C-alpha positions as CSV (number, residue, x, y, z in Angstrom):
1,M,-28.9,59.7,-26.3
2,P,-28.3,58.8,-29.8
3,L,-25.1,58.2,-30.9
4,F,-24.0,59.6,-34.5
5,E,-21.0,59.5,-36.7
6,Y,-20.4,62.2,-38.8
7,R,-18.0,63.0,-42.0
8,V,-17.0,66.7,-43.0
9,R,-15.2,69.0,-44.8
10,T,-13.0,71.4,-42.6
11,K,-12.4,75.0,-43.9
12,E,-8.8,74.1,-44.9
13,G,-10.4,71.5,-47.3
14,K,-9.9,68.4,-45.6
15,I,-11.6,65.7,-44.4
16,A,-12.7,64.9,-41.1
17,K,-14.8,62.5,-39.1
18,G,-16.3,61.9,-35.3
19,L,-18.7,61.0,-33.1
20,I,-21.0,63.0,-31.6
21,E,-24.2,62.4,-28.8
22,E,-27.0,64.4,-29.2
23,V,-30.8,64.0,-29.5
24,S,-31.4,64.5,-33.0
25,L,-30.0,64.8,-36.4
26,E,-30.9,68.4,-36.3
27,K,-29.0,69.3,-33.7
28,V,-25.9,67.4,-35.0
29,R,-26.6,69.5,-38.4
30,D,-26.9,72.4,-36.2
31,F,-23.7,72.3,-34.2
32,L,-21.8,71.3,-37.3
33,H,-22.8,74.0,-39.5
34,A,-22.2,76.5,-36.6
35,E,-18.7,75.1,-36.5
36,G,-18.5,76.2,-40.2
37,L,-17.9,72.5,-41.4
38,I,-19.1,71.1,-44.5
39,I,-21.4,67.9,-43.7
40,I,-21.0,65.3,-46.2
41,S,-22.3,62.7,-44.3
42,I,-24.0,61.6,-40.7
43,T,-25.3,58.1,-39.7
44,E,-26.8,57.3,-36.8
45,K,-25.4,54.4,-35.0
46,K,-27.9,51.3,-34.6
47,G,-28.7,51.1,-30.7
48,K,-28.2,53.0,-28.0
49,A,-24.7,54.5,-27.0
50,R,-23.4,52.2,-24.5
51,R,-22.1,54.0,-21.3
52,A,-19.5,52.6,-18.9
53,T,-21.2,54.5,-15.6
54,S,-18.1,53.2,-13.4
55,G,-14.5,52.6,-13.7
56,K,-10.7,53.7,-13.1
57,V,-8.6,56.2,-15.4
58,K,-4.7,55.9,-14.4
59,P,-2.6,59.1,-14.3
60,E,-0.5,57.5,-16.9
61,E,-3.4,57.5,-18.8
62,I,-4.3,61.9,-18.0
63,V,-0.7,62.0,-19.3
64,V,-1.3,60.8,-22.7
65,F,-4.5,63.3,-23.0
66,S,-3.2,66.0,-22.3
67,R,0.1,65.6,-24.1
68,Q,-2.3,64.6,-27.4
69,L,-4.7,67.7,-26.7
70,T,-1.7,70.5,-26.2
71,T,-0.5,68.8,-29.7
72,L,-3.8,69.3,-31.2
73,I,-4.6,72.9,-29.6
74,E,-0.8,74.2,-30.6
75,S,-1.4,72.8,-34.4
76,G,-4.5,75.2,-34.7
77,I,-7.4,72.6,-34.1
78,S,-10.1,73.8,-31.8
79,L,-10.7,72.5,-28.4
80,V,-14.1,70.8,-29.2
81,Q,-12.4,69.4,-32.5
82,G,-9.8,68.1,-30.4
83,L,-11.8,66.6,-27.9
84,E,-13.8,64.7,-30.9
85,I,-10.2,63.3,-32.4
86,L,-9.0,62.2,-28.7
87,S,-12.9,60.6,-28.3
88,E,-12.2,58.6,-31.0
89,Q,-8.8,57.4,-29.8
90,I,-8.7,56.3,-26.2
91,K,-9.1,53.2,-25.3
92,N,-10.5,52.9,-21.4
93,P,-14.2,52.4,-21.9
94,Y,-14.9,54.9,-18.9
95,F,-12.4,57.3,-19.7
96,K,-13.9,57.5,-23.4
97,Q,-17.3,58.5,-21.8
98,V,-15.9,60.9,-19.7
99,I,-14.7,63.2,-22.7
100,L,-17.9,62.3,-24.7
101,D,-19.5,63.8,-22.0
102,I,-17.0,66.4,-21.3
103,L,-17.2,67.3,-25.0
104,R,-20.9,67.6,-25.1
105,N,-20.8,69.8,-22.4
106,V,-18.1,72.5,-24.1
107,R,-20.0,72.2,-26.9
108,E,-23.5,73.1,-25.1
109,G,-20.9,76.4,-23.9
110,S,-19.8,75.2,-20.5
111,S,-15.9,76.6,-20.2
112,F,-13.7,73.4,-20.2
113,H,-12.4,73.9,-16.3
114,S,-16.4,73.7,-15.8
115,A,-16.4,70.5,-17.8
116,L,-13.7,68.8,-16.3
117,S,-15.0,69.6,-12.6
118,K,-17.7,67.5,-13.0
119,F,-15.7,64.3,-13.0
120,P,-13.4,65.3,-9.5
121,K,-12.4,61.6,-9.3
122,V,-10.9,61.6,-13.1
123,F,-9.4,65.6,-13.0
124,S,-7.8,66.4,-9.8
125,E,-8.3,70.0,-8.1
126,F,-5.3,70.7,-9.1
127,Y,-5.7,70.1,-13.0
128,I,-8.8,71.7,-13.0
129,S,-7.4,74.9,-11.5
130,M,-4.5,74.7,-14.0
131,V,-6.7,74.5,-17.1
132,K,-8.7,77.4,-15.2
133,A,-5.7,79.5,-15.4
134,G,-4.7,77.9,-18.6
135,E,-8.3,79.2,-20.2
136,A,-7.9,82.9,-18.5
137,S,-4.4,83.3,-19.9
138,G,-5.1,82.6,-23.2
139,K,-1.8,79.8,-22.8
140,L,-4.7,76.1,-22.8
141,G,-1.5,74.1,-24.5
142,E,1.5,75.6,-22.7
143,I,-0.8,75.0,-19.4
144,L,-1.9,71.5,-20.3
145,N,2.0,70.6,-21.1
146,R,3.3,71.8,-18.1
147,V,0.5,69.6,-16.0
148,S,1.7,66.8,-18.1
149,G,5.3,67.2,-16.8
150,Y,4.1,67.9,-12.9
151,I,2.3,64.3,-13.5
152,E,5.1,62.5,-14.9
153,S,7.8,64.0,-12.6
154,S,5.4,63.0,-9.6
155,L,4.9,59.1,-11.1
156,A,8.1,58.6,-11.2
157,L,9.2,59.3,-7.7
158,Q,6.4,57.5,-7.3
159,R,8.0,54.3,-9.2
160,K,11.4,54.8,-7.6
161,I,10.7,54.8,-4.0
162,R,8.4,51.2,-5.3
163,S,11.3,50.1,-7.2
164,S,12.8,50.3,-4.4
165,L,11.2,49.0,-1.4
166,A,10.2,46.0,-3.7
167,Y,13.0,43.9,-2.7
168,P,13.0,44.5,0.9
169,V,8.9,43.6,1.5
170,I,9.5,40.9,-0.8
171,V,11.9,39.3,1.3
172,I,10.0,40.0,4.8
173,S,6.8,38.4,3.2
174,M,9.2,35.5,1.9
175,A,10.6,35.1,5.7
176,I,6.9,35.4,6.6
177,V,5.7,32.7,4.8
178,I,8.6,30.2,5.3
179,T,8.0,30.9,9.1
180,A,4.9,30.6,9.3
181,F,5.4,27.1,7.3
182,L,8.1,25.7,9.6
183,I,5.9,26.3,12.9
184,L,2.4,25.1,11.4
185,K,3.7,22.3,9.7
186,V,7.7,21.0,10.4
187,I,7.5,21.2,13.8
188,P,4.1,19.1,14.5
189,T,6.0,16.3,12.7
190,F,9.1,16.3,14.2
191,K,7.2,16.8,17.9
192,G,5.8,13.4,16.5
193,I,9.0,11.8,16.6
194,F,10.5,13.6,19.8
195,D,7.2,11.9,21.9
196,V,8.5,8.2,20.9
197,L,12.1,9.3,21.7
198,G,10.6,10.3,24.8
199,G,13.0,11.8,27.7
200,R,12.9,15.8,29.0
201,L,13.9,18.0,25.7
202,P,15.8,20.9,25.5
203,L,14.3,24.3,26.8
204,P,14.7,25.9,22.9
205,T,12.8,22.7,21.2
206,R,10.3,22.8,24.5
207,I,9.5,26.7,23.5
208,L,9.5,26.0,19.7
209,I,6.9,23.5,19.9
210,G,5.1,25.5,22.8
211,M,4.8,28.1,20.2
212,S,3.6,25.7,17.4
213,N,1.2,24.3,19.6
214,F,-0.1,28.1,20.6
215,S,-0.3,29.3,17.0
216,R,-2.1,25.7,15.6
217,R,-4.5,26.3,18.2
218,W,-5.5,29.8,18.1
219,F,-4.5,30.2,14.3
220,L,-8.0,31.5,13.1
221,F,-8.5,33.7,16.1
222,I,-5.0,35.3,15.2
223,L,-5.6,36.1,11.9
224,G,-9.3,37.3,12.6
225,G,-7.3,39.4,14.7
226,L,-5.1,41.1,12.4
227,V,-7.7,41.1,9.8
228,V,-10.2,43.7,12.3
229,L,-6.9,45.7,13.2
230,G,-6.3,45.9,9.3
231,V,-10.1,46.7,8.9
232,V,-10.1,49.0,12.5
233,L,-7.0,51.0,10.7
234,K,-8.4,51.8,7.7
235,K,-11.9,52.9,9.2
236,I,-9.6,55.1,11.4
237,S,-7.2,56.7,8.7
238,A,-10.7,57.2,6.6
239,T,-11.4,60.2,9.4
240,P,-9.3,63.5,9.8
241,K,-8.6,63.0,13.2
242,G,-7.7,59.4,12.7
243,R,-5.6,60.2,9.6
244,K,-3.7,62.9,11.1
245,K,-2.9,61.0,14.2
246,I,-1.3,58.3,12.2
247,D,0.7,61.0,9.8
248,E,1.9,62.4,13.6
249,R,3.0,59.0,14.4
250,L,4.5,58.2,11.0
251,L,6.2,61.5,10.9
252,K,8.1,60.9,14.5
253,L,9.5,57.4,13.6
254,P,12.9,56.9,13.8
255,I,14.6,57.4,9.6
256,V,11.3,56.4,8.1
257,G,9.8,59.4,9.4
258,E,12.4,62.1,7.8
259,L,11.7,60.2,4.6
260,I,7.8,61.0,4.4
261,R,8.8,64.3,5.4
262,K,10.8,64.8,2.6
263,I,8.4,63.1,0.4
264,A,5.6,65.5,1.4
265,V,7.7,68.8,1.6
266,A,8.8,67.6,-2.0
267,K,5.0,67.6,-3.4
268,F,4.3,70.3,-2.0
269,C,7.0,72.6,-3.3
270,R,6.7,71.0,-6.6
271,T,2.9,71.6,-6.7
272,F,2.8,75.1,-5.1
273,S,5.3,76.3,-8.2
274,T,3.6,74.6,-10.8
275,L,0.5,76.4,-9.6
276,I,2.0,79.7,-9.1
277,S,4.1,80.2,-12.4
278,S,0.5,78.7,-14.4
279,G,-1.2,82.2,-13.1
280,V,-3.1,80.4,-10.5
281,P,-3.5,82.5,-7.4
282,V,-1.3,81.8,-3.9
283,L,-4.7,81.4,-1.8
284,Q,-6.3,79.2,-4.2
285,S,-2.6,77.2,-4.8
286,L,-3.1,77.0,-0.9
287,D,-6.1,75.3,-0.7
288,I,-4.9,72.9,-3.3
289,V,-1.3,72.0,-2.2
290,G,-2.2,71.3,1.4
291,K,-4.3,68.1,-0.3
292,T,-1.3,67.0,-2.6
293,S,0.7,66.8,0.3
294,G,-0.4,63.4,1.2
295,N,0.2,64.5,4.7
296,K,-2.7,65.4,6.8
297,V,0.0,67.1,9.2
298,V,1.2,68.9,6.4
299,E,-1.9,70.0,5.0
300,E,-3.5,71.4,8.4
301,A,-0.2,73.4,8.4
302,V,-1.1,75.0,5.2
303,V,-4.4,75.3,5.9
304,K,-3.3,77.6,9.0
305,A,-0.8,79.4,7.0
306,K,-3.5,80.4,4.4
307,K,-5.3,82.0,7.2
308,F,-2.7,84.4,8.6
309,V,-1.6,85.0,4.5
310,Q,-5.1,86.7,3.9
311,E,-4.6,88.4,7.3
312,G,-1.6,89.9,5.5
313,E,1.2,88.2,6.6
314,S,4.0,86.5,4.7
315,L,3.6,82.9,4.1
316,S,7.4,81.8,5.7
317,E,6.3,83.1,9.3
318,P,3.2,80.4,9.5
319,L,5.0,77.9,7.8
320,S,7.8,78.2,10.2
321,R,5.7,78.7,13.5
322,S,4.2,75.0,12.1
323,G,7.5,73.2,13.1
324,V,6.5,70.7,10.3
325,F,8.9,72.1,7.6
326,P,12.9,72.2,7.5
327,P,14.4,75.9,7.9
328,M,16.2,75.4,4.9
329,V,12.8,75.1,3.0
330,I,11.3,78.4,5.4
331,R,14.4,80.2,4.6
332,M,14.2,80.1,1.0
333,I,10.7,80.3,0.7
334,S,10.8,84.0,2.7
335,V,14.0,84.6,-0.1
336,G,11.5,84.0,-3.0
337,E,8.6,86.4,-0.9
338,K,10.9,89.1,-0.8
339,T,12.8,89.0,-4.4
340,G,9.6,88.0,-6.5
341,K,10.9,85.0,-7.4
342,L,8.8,82.2,-5.1
343,E,8.0,80.1,-7.9
344,E,11.6,79.6,-8.7
345,M,12.7,79.3,-5.3
346,L,10.1,76.6,-4.4
347,A,11.0,74.6,-7.8
348,K,14.3,74.4,-6.5
349,I,13.7,73.6,-3.2
350,A,10.9,70.5,-4.9
351,Q,14.7,69.2,-7.2
352,F,16.5,69.4,-3.8
353,Y,14.3,67.4,-1.9
354,E,13.1,65.2,-4.9
355,E,17.3,64.0,-4.7
356,E,17.2,63.7,-1.6
357,V,14.3,61.1,-1.3
358,N,15.9,59.2,-3.9
359,T,19.1,59.4,-2.4
360,A,17.3,58.1,1.7
361,V,15.4,55.8,-0.3
362,A,18.5,53.9,-1.6
363,G,20.2,54.4,1.6
364,L,17.4,52.7,3.7
365,T,17.2,49.6,0.9
366,S,20.8,49.4,1.7
367,M,20.5,49.5,5.0
368,I,17.3,47.4,5.4
369,E,18.6,44.3,3.3
370,P,21.6,43.4,5.5
371,L,19.3,43.3,8.6
372,I,16.3,41.5,6.8
373,I,19.4,38.8,5.9
374,G,20.3,38.8,9.5
375,F,16.9,38.2,11.0
376,L,16.4,35.7,8.5
377,G,19.6,33.4,9.8
378,I,18.7,34.1,12.9
379,V,14.8,33.1,13.2
380,I,15.0,30.2,10.6
381,G,18.4,29.0,11.9
382,G,17.4,29.3,15.3
383,I,14.7,27.3,14.1
384,V,16.8,24.4,12.6
385,V,19.0,24.1,15.4
386,S,16.1,23.7,18.1
387,L,14.7,21.1,16.0
388,F,17.8,19.1,15.8
389,L,19.0,19.9,19.0
390,P,17.4,16.6,20.4
391,I,18.5,14.3,17.6
392,L,22.2,15.6,18.6
393,K,21.6,14.8,22.4
394,I,20.4,11.5,21.3
395,T,23.2,11.0,18.9
396,Q,25.5,11.6,22.0
397,L,24.2,9.3,24.2
398,I,24.2,6.2,21.6
399,S,27.8,7.0,21.0
400,H,28.4,7.2,24.4
């Protein structure tokens, strides 16, 4: 479809410009006139518009887009004009094309949320439902601002978890690399020296050399086995049953399992609170919150709870029977339902558990660090001692 660049004068007398994809120049004129704009110039861009048909849009880009669109709408600019302005500013080629396609759909009469729903890989079901509620209530700018805040808080929580776990991951990776280097490269060199010296080697040295010989001989098979195991686990986790089994095992892990549960509960409550407070119906909200929890066990518990809610039961009762949610969460949800302040209670639970996650991650990191250092000392120290035991033994014999 041809791409046109236009300059117009608005009703307020301001000069505006933008880009528009249309089948013909006449269609562009008709649209601009329908918007009440005075046309100054329309120029067709030479060549066909380059379309980025694939790509990735970061959550941070969605936040910036939503914040900017909020500002434009609250300034009195129409949705169409706002999308036009933002389409010119977006640097990501794929995201720019997505916004242009959404803009075209809105111009053709589609609602904003319907246009967004055509790009499920860019805009989540949560985002689309929030926009739908905003359009229905006439508070699109306010809702977009709320969505931005939600995404920002979710990203902040993810960043804290990643930054806290970065150090242990780096140290463990270095430990694996160093150990592999010693076993595959250093020990074979010492083996040659020991063969020249002759005699019976100490037991720790013999075990170490045996491990080195085994690792070198079967290295490709071991590496291939690890790759196959990774692929199999990925395939299993891609299926609903497999994902559920893995999530069940993760929740039962000591220390780490409780942390995963707190993260899932925090996500569930924060998302649920945001949806309800924005006017999204409870049953529709339950469809969305289970998927955003990041845990299949929690998702299934929410899906089952929704069925009981449809039959007239309160939300807290089926959630309590699931055994997934902590008793405190159930009690606060129950109080929220009885007092008619469910979204406020959910927001308080989310805040509490987000703080709990931060504390738990910090505690886990401080506990892991000495364990890793101790492990490194035992493994690498054991290797060094095993290598030098025969040399010390020979030195003692010579001295005697």
